[in-house]
N, C-alpha and C positions, 0 to 999 in steps of 0.2 A: 140389570146385569151390565157391568162395564165392558166396553168394547176391547177385545183383545188387539194388541198392535199387529199390523199386517207383516207377515214374514216375507222378506224379500228373496226371491229365488236364488239370486247370485250370492247372497249372503248366508242363506240358510237360517236366518234369523230376523228378527225386527230391526228396522234402522233405529239408530241412536238419533236423538235431536240434531246433532251435529252432522250426521251423514245426510239426513233429510235436508237440511239447509244447503249442504254442498251440492246435493243432487238438483235442487231447484235453482241454485245459482248457475250450475252449468247448463241446465235447460234454458234458462232465459239468455245465457250467452250464445248458444246455439241458435235461439230464435232471432236474437239480434243480428248475428252474422249473416243467417239466410235473408233477413230483410234488407241487410245493407247490399248483399249480392243482387237481390232482385232490384232494388233502386239503381245499382250500377249498371244492370242490363238495360233496364228502362232508359236510363239517361244516354247510354251508348246508342240505342235505337234511335232515340230523338235527334242525336247529333248525325247520325247517318242520313236521316230523312232531310234534315236541315243542308247538309253538304248536297245531297241530290238535288234539292231545289235550287241551290246556287248554281250547280253545274248546268242544270237545264236553262236556267236564266242567262248565265254568261255565255254558253255555248249555243245559244238559239241561232237558227240560220239567219244569214244576213238579209235585211229587207230587200225586196225587189227593186232593181234600178228604176230610176225615174223614166217614165215613158218619153220616148224621143218627141220633140216639139216639131209639129207640122207648121212650118212658117207659111207655106202658100195657103193652106187651109185657114190658118189664122188670119191671113191678110184679106181672104175672101169676106170672113166675118167683119173684120175691121171696116171694110169698104162701107158696109151698111151704116155703121156708126158715124164714120168720118164724113160720108158724102164725097169721097175722093179716093183716088186709086192709091193704095199704099205701095210704095217702092219695095220690091222684093229682090235683093241682090242675089246673084248666082255665086255663092261662096264655095270654096273647095269642100269636097265631101269629107274631109279630115277635120273639118271646124263643126263644133256642136252648138246649136242654138240653145240658149239657157233661158229665153224670154221672147215672146212674140205676143204683143198685146196693145190695146189702146190706154193710154194714160192720159188724164185730165189734170192740168196745172192749176195753181191757185187763181190765176187770171181766166180760168175757163176755157183754155185753148186745149182742144183735143189733139192728141198726137199719137201717131203710130210709132212704136218703139220695138225694136228687135236687137237682141245682144248675142254675141258669140264667144265662144272660148276657141282660140286658134290652135293650130297644130303645135305652136310653140308654148301652149298653156298660157297665153296671155288673153286679154279682154279687148273687144272692140264692140261698138254699138252704134246704132243709128236711130235718130229720133226725127221723125217728120211731122212738124207742126203745122196742121192745115188752117189756113186764114190766120196765121201768127203774124207777128211784127218783130221789128228789131228789139224790142224790149224783151219779149219772150226769148228770143235767140240769146241775148246777153245774159239772161237769167240761167239758161241751159249750160252755159260756159262760166258761170259765176263770175261774170264781168271780165273775163281774160281780155287781154289785147292782142290784135291781130299781129302776126310776126312776119307776114308775106303773102303771096299769092301764087297759085299754081293753077295749071289747065290740065285736067285729067279726061281723056276721051272726049274732048270737046267741051267740057264744062268748066266753068271758072269758079275756083274755090278759094276762100280766105283760110289761111292757115294760123293755127294757135299752137305754137311749140312752147310747152311749159315742162319739158323733161329735166330742166336744170333747177326748177322752182320747188319749194317746200310746201308741204300740206295741199297738194292738188288733188288727191284722191285718184280717182279713174280718168280724170281729164288731164293726163300727161301730154297728150297730143290731140288736136281736134281740128276739123275742117267744116266750113259752113258754105252753103250756097243757097240761092233763092230761085224758086220756079214760079209759074203763074199763080199757083194757089198755095204754095207751101214753102216754108223754110226747112232745110235738111241740114241736120247737124250730126257729124260723126265724131266719135271721141273714143279714147281708149288708152290701154298700156302697151299695146303691141309695138314692136320696132318697126323701123322705116320699111323694109320689104313687105311684111305683112299688113301694115296699115295701107300702104301704096296698093297692095293687092285688093284690100277692102274698098278703097276709093274707087279703083277702076271698076269693081263689080257694081257699086252703087251708080256710078256715072254711066255705065252701060244700060243698067235698068231705067235711068232717068231719059 
């Protein structure tokens, strides 16, 4: 016995082939629209997650500040390596040490190095070469020529003024002196008042 066509309640009669085709087309259209909406929601959620990750990365807290360098403590450790007493200048509290360590040059001279950022945001440094010689001293200054002499706190210094020269890096101004066991080299970019203040502190420490 052949199957009778299904009566559609809304129509009160069986669907015609065209009505069946139209109904299926409309159903597929609704399915695709729902699927597109779902995909849109998922894409939007993924975008929000990405924005959140970028937000957390960009606005993460600043890293903690570098710990303050204890020049005196570093000098005590350096003395063991150097076999000599490192010079520790008493600089103003507004100056910040950015290095305090032993450095060994290519000619195997061990030196105590300490650098500071001054209140004027300039740079000054001291290198104390233990058992060094004139060649080591010249290398520290890149063979700059002395331009004068000065006595500070009873210590005689050679002056190297290169502020008007090109490509001198941090050695815009320098001073050198010699003790019983060391060459002392001061150099930096600070102006005359701050550099004089630095030279006075080193001379007093000597």
